[in-house]
C-alpha positions in Angstrom: -14.7 -6.5 -1.1 -18.5 -6.1 -1.4 -20.6 -3.8 0.7 -21.7 -6.8 2.8 -18.1 -7.8 3.4 -17.2 -4.2 4.4 -20.1 -4.3 6.9 -18.8 -7.6 8.3 -15.3 -6.1 8.6 -16.7 -3.1 10.5 -18.6 -5.5 12.8 -15.4 -7.4 13.7 -13.6 -4.2 14.6 -16.6 -2.8 16.5 -16.7 -6.0 18.7 -13.0 -5.4 19.5 -13.4 -1.7 20.2 -13.1 -2.1 24.0 -10.2 -4.5 23.9 -8.2 -3.0 21.0 -5.9 -0.7 22.9 -5.0 -3.5 25.4 -4.0 -6.0 22.7 -2.7 -3.8 19.8 1.0 -4.5 20.7 2.4 -4.9 17.2 0.4 -1.9 16.0 2.0 0.2 18.7 5.5 -1.0 17.6 4.6 0.0 14.0 3.4 3.4 15.2 6.7 3.9 17.0 8.6 3.4 13.7 6.4 6.0 12.0 6.8 8.5 14.8 10.5 7.9 14.8 10.5 9.0 11.1 8.6 12.2 12.0 11.0 12.9 14.8 14.0 12.4 12.6 12.7 14.9 10.1 12.1 17.4 12.9 15.7 17.0 14.1 16.9 17.7 10.5 14.7 20.7 10.3 15.7 21.9 13.8 12.0 22.6 14.6 8.7 20.8 14.9 7.1 20.7 11.4 3.5 21.5 11.7 0.9 20.0 9.3 -2.1 22.4 9.3 -4.6 19.5 8.4 -3.8 15.9 9.3 -5.9 12.9 8.4 -5.4 9.8 10.6 -6.7 7.1 8.3 -7.9 3.9 10.0 -7.5 5.6 13.4 -9.4 3.1 15.5 -10.0 4.5 19.0 -7.7 7.4 18.3 -4.7 5.4 19.5 -2.2 7.9 18.1 -4.2 11.1 18.7 -2.1 12.7 21.4 1.2 12.1 19.5 -0.2 13.3 16.2 -1.8 16.3 17.8 1.7 17.7 18.4 2.3 17.9 14.7 -1.0 19.5 13.5 -3.4 22.3 14.1 -6.4 20.3 12.9 -6.6 16.5 13.5 -9.2 14.4 11.7 -9.6 10.7 12.5 -11.3 8.4 10.1 -12.3 4.8 10.6 -14.7 2.2 9.3 -16.0 1.3 12.7 -18.3 3.7 14.6 -17.7 1.8 17.8 -14.0 2.2 17.5 -14.4 6.0 17.2 -17.0 6.1 20.0 -14.6 4.4 22.4 -11.9 7.0 21.8 -11.0 9.4 24.7 -11.3 12.3 22.2 -14.3 11.9 20.0 -14.1 15.3 18.3 -13.1 15.5 14.6 -14.0 11.9 13.9 -15.4 10.7 10.6 -16.9 7.2 10.2 -16.2 6.2 6.6 -14.8 3.6 4.2 -11.3 4.4 3.2 -12.2 3.3 -0.3 -14.8 6.0 -0.5 -13.3 9.1 1.2 -15.7 12.0 1.4 -12.9 14.6 1.6 -12.5 17.5 -0.8 -9.5 17.8 -3.0 -6.3 19.6 -2.0 -7.1 20.1 1.6 -4.9 17.6 3.6 -1.2 18.2 4.5 -0.4 14.8 6.0 -2.2 11.5 5.8 -1.0 9.2 8.7 -2.2 5.6 8.5 -1.0 2.8 10.8 -1.9 -0.8 10.2 -4.9 0.0 8.1 -4.5 0.1 4.3 -4.4 -3.7 4.1 -8.2 -3.5 4.4 -8.6 -1.5 1.2 -10.4 -3.1 -1.7 -7.8 -1.6 -4.0 -4.6 0.0 -2.8 -4.1 1.4 -6.4 -7.4 3.3 -6.1 -6.7 4.3 -2.5 -3.4 5.9 -3.4 -5.1 7.8 -6.2 -7.6 9.1 -3.7 -4.9 10.1 -1.2 -3.1 11.9 -4.0 -6.3 13.8 -4.8 -7.0 14.9 -1.2 -3.5 16.1 -0.5 -2.2 19.6 -1.0 0.8 20.1 -3.2 3.9 18.8 -1.3 1.5 17.0 1.0 2.7 13.7 2.5 1.6 10.2 3.4 3.2 8.3 6.2 1.9 4.8 6.6 2.5 1.2 7.7 0.8 -1.8 6.3 0.7 -5.6 6.9 2.7 -7.4 4.1 2.8 -10.8 2.5 4.5 -13.2 4.8 2.5 -12.2 7.9 0.8 -14.6 10.4 2.8 -17.6 9.3 2.4 -19.3 12.6 -1.4 -19.1 12.5 -1.4 -20.3 8.9 0.9 -23.2 9.8 -1.3 -24.4 12.7 -4.5 -24.3 10.6 -2.8 -26.2 7.7 -2.6 -29.2 10.1 -6.4 -29.2 10.1 -7.4 -28.3 6.5 -6.4 -26.5 3.4 -9.0 -23.7 3.8 -7.9 -20.1 3.9 -7.6 -18.9 7.5 -5.5 -15.7 7.0 -6.0 -12.9 4.5 -3.6 -12.4 1.6 -1.4 -9.2 1.6 0.7 -7.3 -0.8 4.4 -7.0 -0.9 6.2 -3.7 -0.2 7.4 -3.5 -3.8 3.8 -3.8 -5.0 2.6 -1.0 -2.6 5.5 1.2 -3.8 4.5 0.5 -7.4 0.9 1.5 -6.7 2.1 4.7 -5.1 4.3 5.6 -8.0 1.4 4.9 -10.4 -0.8 7.4 -8.5 1.9 10.1 -9.0 3.6 10.0 -5.6 7.4 10.3 -5.0 8.5 7.5 -2.6 10.8 9.4 -0.1 11.2 6.5 2.3 10.5 2.8 2.3 11.4 0.1 4.8 10.0 -3.1 6.3 10.4 -5.1 9.5 9.3 -8.3 11.1 7.3 -7.4 14.2 6.4 -10.1 16.7 4.0 -10.5 19.6 4.5 -13.6 21.8 2.1 -15.4 24.0 2.4 -18.1 26.7 -0.3 -20.3 25.2 -1.3 -21.2 21.6 -4.9 -20.3 22.4 -3.9 -16.7 23.3 -1.9 -16.5 20.1 -4.8 -17.6 18.0 -7.2 -15.2 19.8 -4.9 -12.2 19.4 -6.1 -11.4 15.9 -9.7 -11.5 17.1 -8.9 -9.2 20.1 -7.9 -6.4 17.7 -10.8 -7.0 15.3 -8.7 -8.3 12.5 -10.3 -11.7 12.2 -12.5 -11.2 9.2 -11.0 -13.5 6.6 -11.8 -12.7 3.0 -10.5 -15.8 1.2 -13.0 -17.7 -1.0 -11.9 -21.0 0.6 -12.4 -20.1 4.2 -13.8 -22.8 6.5 -17.5 -22.9 7.3 -18.8 -24.1 10.6 -17.2 -24.8 14.0 -14.3 -27.2 14.8 -14.9 -30.4 16.7 -13.1 -30.9 20.0 -10.4 -33.2 18.5 -9.7 -30.9 15.6 -9.5 -27.9 18.0 -7.0 -29.9 20.2 -5.0 -30.7 17.0 -5.0 -27.0 16.1 -3.6 -26.0 19.4 -1.0 -28.7 19.5 0.1 -27.8 15.9 0.9 -24.2 16.7 4.6 -23.7 16.4 6.5 -22.8 19.6 9.7 -20.6 19.7 12.1 -19.7 22.5 9.9 -16.8 23.4 6.6 -18.7 23.4 3.9 -18.8 20.8 4.6 -16.1 18.3 2.3 -14.1 16.0 4.5 -12.4 13.5 3.7 -9.6 11.1 5.8 -8.5 8.2 5.2 -4.8 8.1 5.9 -2.3 5.4 6.6 1.5 6.0 6.2 4.2 3.3 6.5 7.9 3.2 5.1 9.5 0.0 5.2 13.0 -1.3 2.8 14.6 -3.8 
């Protein structure tokens, strides 16, 4: 992803800064899975494990700040979008930066927490190498990421209109595990789940991605220009309907890594 593309991605997220928390339903489901993992570990330890320095990578409007703060003495939230950070209730300890160019010194972080973010990295291989570098010995990464097989309903509706790319491509969980191992990590936990958000109209389903700022498509074949009225009507009528309504499904991977 070029610098211009990164800037465009940041703009999309910035436009959604005020609506993100209201619409980030699947992201909240994924965060619950990650916190369940943290809680499970604490139950096994018989105490709350504290991480002296915690990096919340791709933190958005500090959506998980309060829950993470219970596990650390020093929270740092990092995000590509300045508007996302500015909309947070707690704006202290925020860093506006590109995850692919982390300006963090080596061996200083105890836990990297990242929910629904690393799919925006130019190179997960290089990102994992960076995370390994910034972590202290025995430091951990706990993350979720969008996987291949996500947004099938949106993709299906658009394919009734054209063959252009309308969703981004994503890695598989096995690929992410491989990248982590190549960086030197031990994979201590890996899982995946299909998380679904349902809407009462196809229009709301299609708009859901834009409402969280994730509408910047990076495929070379993406459509240029606006749809005509008839094509737009066809798009809406082609959106698949389930028993629960008009679904937007995400295949989500979860990883815990140890240095």
